[in-house]
N, C-alpha and C positions, 0 to 999 in steps of 0.2 A: 557778585562778591563771592559765590562758592567757586568759581573759575579761578580768581585771584588767590583765594586761599589754598586751592589745590595745588596751583603752580607754586606758590610761595613756600608752602610745607606739606608735601604729599604725604609725609608720615603721620602728621598730626591729623590729616584727614582720613587717612585710611583707619587710624586708631579710633577716632571719635564719630565718623561718619556724620558729619555736622548736618544739622538740620536748621534752615535758614527760614525765619518768618519775616516777610517784607512788610514795610507800611510806608506811606507818604505822609510827610509832615509839611504844613504850610505854616511856615514861622511868622509871616508878616500879620500884625493884628488886624488888619482890615481885609485880608485874603477870606473868600469863602469859596467852597466847591460842593457840588452836588455828587457825592461819592458813591449813590446808592447802586450804580451799575459797575463800579470799580471791582477787578478781581482782587485787589489789595486795600485794606482799611486807609482811608484818607483822615488825617487827625490834627487837632491843634497840638501845639507842643505840649500843653497839659494833658490832653487826651493820650499823646505818646507816652508820656512819663507813667500815667496810670496803666496803660496797656503792658508796658515793660514790667513795672513793678509786680503786676498781678499775673504775669505769664507764668504759666506751669511747664517747665521743660519736660521733654520726653526723657531726658536723662541729664543729670547734673555733670558738668565739666568739673575736673580738679582745678584748684586755684591755679596751679602751673598751666593748664591747658587754656584758662581764661586769660591769664597774664600773656601767653604766648599770642592768643588772637589779637589782643589790644595793641601788643608791640607789632604785628603784622599790618594791622588796619592804620597804626601811627606812621609806619614806614611808608604806606602808600601815599601819604600826604604830600602835596608839593613842596611844603614848607613846615617848619616847626610851629605854625600858628596853633595848633591843637594839642600841644605837647601838655599844658596844664590840664586840658579836658581829658586827654585820654589817661592821664595819671588818676584823675577823678573816678573815671569809670572803673578802676580796679577795685574801688570801695563800694560801688553801687550793689546792692542786693546781697551783701555779704557772700556766701559761698553759692548763691544762685548764679546760673550761667547766662552769659551773653548770648550764646549759641547752644543748641542742643542737637541731638542726633535723631534720626527718624527711626 
């Protein structure tokens, strides 16, 4: 993700020094995983929502920076299937960031 964002908008990345926190989400209701040795959290969809909502960013991104990142991620999709979803992301967490800097 970091490499894509750096290629897609180097100026944004140099201004914000994006910090990306990864996690794995198993969306199927019958999926299970033993993630105790995983270097990234393995969560249910509900656990992912909780983790994102309660994340404390190292630096808040401006609304414009957040929207630019959402637009870049939407542009990377092979189709517009996620258009409504990415539009909804702009409203998640108010002024909280989807990505933060280190």
